[in-house]
C-alpha positions in Angstrom: 22.8 -5.5 -12.2 22.5 -2.0 -13.8 22.7 0.4 -11.0 20.9 3.2 -12.8 17.9 0.9 -13.5 17.9 -0.5 -10.0 17.6 3.0 -8.5 15.3 4.4 -11.2 12.6 6.5 -9.6 14.0 6.2 -6.1 15.3 9.8 -5.8 11.7 10.9 -6.3 10.5 8.2 -4.0 12.9 9.5 -1.2 11.9 13.2 -1.8 8.2 12.3 -1.8 8.6 10.3 1.4 10.3 13.1 3.1 7.5 15.5 2.1 4.8 13.1 3.3 6.6 12.5 6.6 6.8 16.3 7.1 3.1 16.7 6.4 2.3 13.8 8.7 4.4 15.4 11.5 2.4 18.6 11.1 -0.8 16.7 11.5 0.6 14.7 14.5 1.4 17.9 16.3 -2.3 18.5 16.9 -3.1 17.8 20.5 -6.0 15.4 19.6 -3.6 13.3 17.5 -1.6 12.2 20.5 -4.3 11.3 23.0 -5.2 7.8 24.1 -3.4 4.5 24.4 -4.1 0.8 23.8 -2.6 -2.2 25.6 -0.4 0.1 27.5 1.1 1.7 24.4 0.5 5.4 23.7 -1.0 6.7 20.4 2.3 8.3 19.3 4.0 5.0 19.4 1.2 3.3 17.4 1.4 6.1 14.8 5.1 5.4 14.4 4.5 1.7 13.9 1.7 2.5 11.3 4.0 4.8 9.4 7.3 2.9 9.4 5.6 -0.5 8.6 4.3 1.2 5.5 7.8 2.5 4.6 9.3 -0.9 5.3 6.6 -2.6 3.1 7.3 -0.4 0.1 11.1 -0.4 0.4 11.0 -4.2 0.7 9.0 -4.4 -2.5 11.3 -2.1 -4.3 14.4 -4.1 -3.2 12.8 -7.5 -4.1 11.3 -6.5 -7.4 14.4 -4.8 -8.7 16.9 -7.5 -7.5 14.8 -10.1 -9.2 14.0 -8.1 -12.4 17.6 -7.1 -13.0 19.6 -9.8 -11.3 17.3 -12.8 -10.9 18.4 -12.9 -7.3 15.5 -14.9 -5.8 15.4 -17.3 -8.7 19.1 -18.0 -8.5 19.1 -18.5 -4.7 15.8 -20.4 -4.3 14.8 -21.7 -7.7 11.1 -22.2 -8.1 10.5 -21.2 -4.5 11.9 -17.7 -5.0 8.5 -16.1 -5.4 7.2 -17.7 -2.2 10.3 -16.6 -0.3 9.5 -13.0 -1.4 5.7 -13.2 -1.0 5.6 -14.5 2.6 7.4 -11.5 4.1 5.5 -9.2 1.8 2.2 -10.5 3.2 3.3 -10.4 6.8 4.7 -6.8 6.6 1.5 -5.8 4.7 -0.6 -7.3 7.4 1.2 -5.3 10.1 0.9 -2.2 7.9 -2.9 -2.4 7.8 -3.4 -3.7 11.3 -1.4 -0.9 12.8 -3.8 1.7 11.4 -6.8 -0.2 12.9 -5.0 -0.4 16.3 -4.1 3.3 16.1 -7.7 4.2 15.4 -8.8 2.3 18.5 -6.0 3.9 20.6 -7.0 7.5 19.5 -10.7 6.9 19.5 -12.9 10.0 19.9 -10.2 12.5 19.0 -12.2 14.1 16.1 -14.5 16.8 17.1 -17.4 15.7 15.0 -20.7 13.8 16.0 -20.1 10.1 16.0 -23.2 9.5 13.9 -21.7 11.5 11.1 -18.3 9.9 11.3 -19.8 6.4 11.3 -22.0 7.2 8.3 -19.0 8.4 6.4 -17.1 5.3 7.4 -19.9 3.0 6.2 -20.1 4.9 2.9 -16.5 4.0 2.1 -17.0 0.3 2.6 -19.0 -0.6 -0.7 -16.2 0.4 -3.1 -13.6 -1.3 -0.8 -15.7 -4.5 -0.6 -16.3 -4.6 -4.3 -12.6 -4.2 -4.9 -11.9 -7.2 -2.6 -14.5 -9.2 -4.4 -13.3 -8.3 -7.8 -9.7 -9.0 -6.9 -10.5 -12.4 -5.5 -12.8 -13.2 -8.4 -10.8 -12.0 -11.4 -7.3 -11.2 -10.3 -4.8 -13.9 -9.2 -3.2 -13.1 -5.9 0.2 -14.0 -7.2 -0.2 -11.5 -10.1 -1.2 -8.8 -7.6 2.0 -9.5 -5.7 4.2 -8.8 -8.7 4.6 -12.3 -10.1 5.5 -10.9 -13.5 8.9 -9.9 -12.0 9.5 -13.6 -11.4 7.7 -15.6 -14.1 7.6 -15.1 -17.9 4.2 -16.7 -18.2 2.5 -13.7 -16.4 3.9 -11.2 -18.8 1.4 -12.1 -21.6 -1.6 -12.0 -19.3 -4.3 -9.5 -20.5 -5.5 -6.6 -18.5 -8.4 -7.4 -16.2 -11.5 -5.5 -17.2 -14.1 -7.2 -15.1 -15.7 -6.2 -11.8 -14.4 -2.9 -10.4 -11.5 -3.1 -12.9 -14.0 -2.0 -15.6 -14.0 1.5 -13.9 -10.3 1.7 -12.8 -7.4 -0.5 -13.9 -5.7 0.4 -10.7 -8.6 -0.2 -8.4 -6.6 -1.9 -5.7 -4.7 1.3 -5.0 -7.6 3.7 -5.6 -10.2 1.9 -3.5 -8.4 -0.8 -1.5 -7.0 1.8 0.9 -10.4 3.2 1.7 -10.7 0.7 4.5 -8.1 2.6 6.4 -10.0 5.8 6.1 -13.1 4.0 7.1 -11.5 2.7 10.3 -10.2 6.1 11.2 -13.6 7.7 10.7 -15.5 4.9 12.5 -13.4 5.5 15.6 -13.2 9.2 15.2 -9.4 9.1 15.3 -7.3 12.1 14.2 -4.1 10.1 14.3 -5.5 7.2 12.2 -6.9 9.7 9.7 -3.4 11.1 9.2 -2.0 7.6 8.9 -4.7 6.6 6.3 -3.8 9.7 4.3 -0.1 8.9 4.5 -0.7 5.3 3.4 -2.9 6.2 0.5 -0.6 8.9 -0.8 2.5 6.7 -0.3 1.1 3.8 -2.3 0.9 6.1 -5.3 4.5 7.1 -4.7 5.2 3.4 -5.0 3.2 3.2 -8.2 4.9 6.1 -10.0 8.4 5.6 -8.6 8.8 1.8 -8.6 5.9 0.0 -10.3 5.5 2.1 -13.4 9.2 2.0 -14.4 9.1 -1.8 -13.8 6.0 -2.1 -16.0 7.7 -0.2 -18.8 10.7 -2.5 -18.5 8.7 -5.7 -18.5 6.0 -4.7 -21.1 7.8 -2.1 -23.2 7.3 1.7 -23.7 3.5 1.3 -23.8 3.5 -0.4 -20.4 1.9 2.5 -18.7 -1.4 1.3 -20.2 -1.1 -1.9 -18.1 -1.9 -0.4 -14.7 -3.2 -3.6 -13.2 -0.4 -5.8 -14.5 1.0 -6.3 -11.0 
């Protein structure tokens, strides 16, 4: 495995993560961001779970994608089941990542000093693009492809860009609109801590795109791979 290619983009990933964690810490220092608890667990603990599950998720993807792309590790160890071995933990960690923000929002409910009616209206306004993204992904975009199947299977590498549904307006709609559900949950509950976690998650997924996914796209599809934003 070529070490330089394996770590490509990860110095920027690490620096960006440190910056995001620093900004998150500043937001978490607000008194309102630390109030409340759920199931006997305080809001600061839920915030840590929300943040570090996101980090674990993206580091896991980087490790799996690069070891398969440059070393065929999963395919050599597990044969045709290699993608499934990768995908199950991906889904489980991702579920924890999103659920933790919802739980955090409930733990820190009412922390934002704005009228609940305004917050709930804003939360509801974010749902249509999120729901359309979910519909479009389910209708037009194979789940396996969304999980990065082109790192594992040659047959996915010739698939055309999806230009239907919400993908007519953004080829990277899953990142642009899919994370709006976290903002919506934070606003609905009026949670300062969940709002900070939503901002962290949304910014951090773009770190993943530019530092991990885009270099991989260029490797898989060639120098013009940056035009294939929804190839994963």
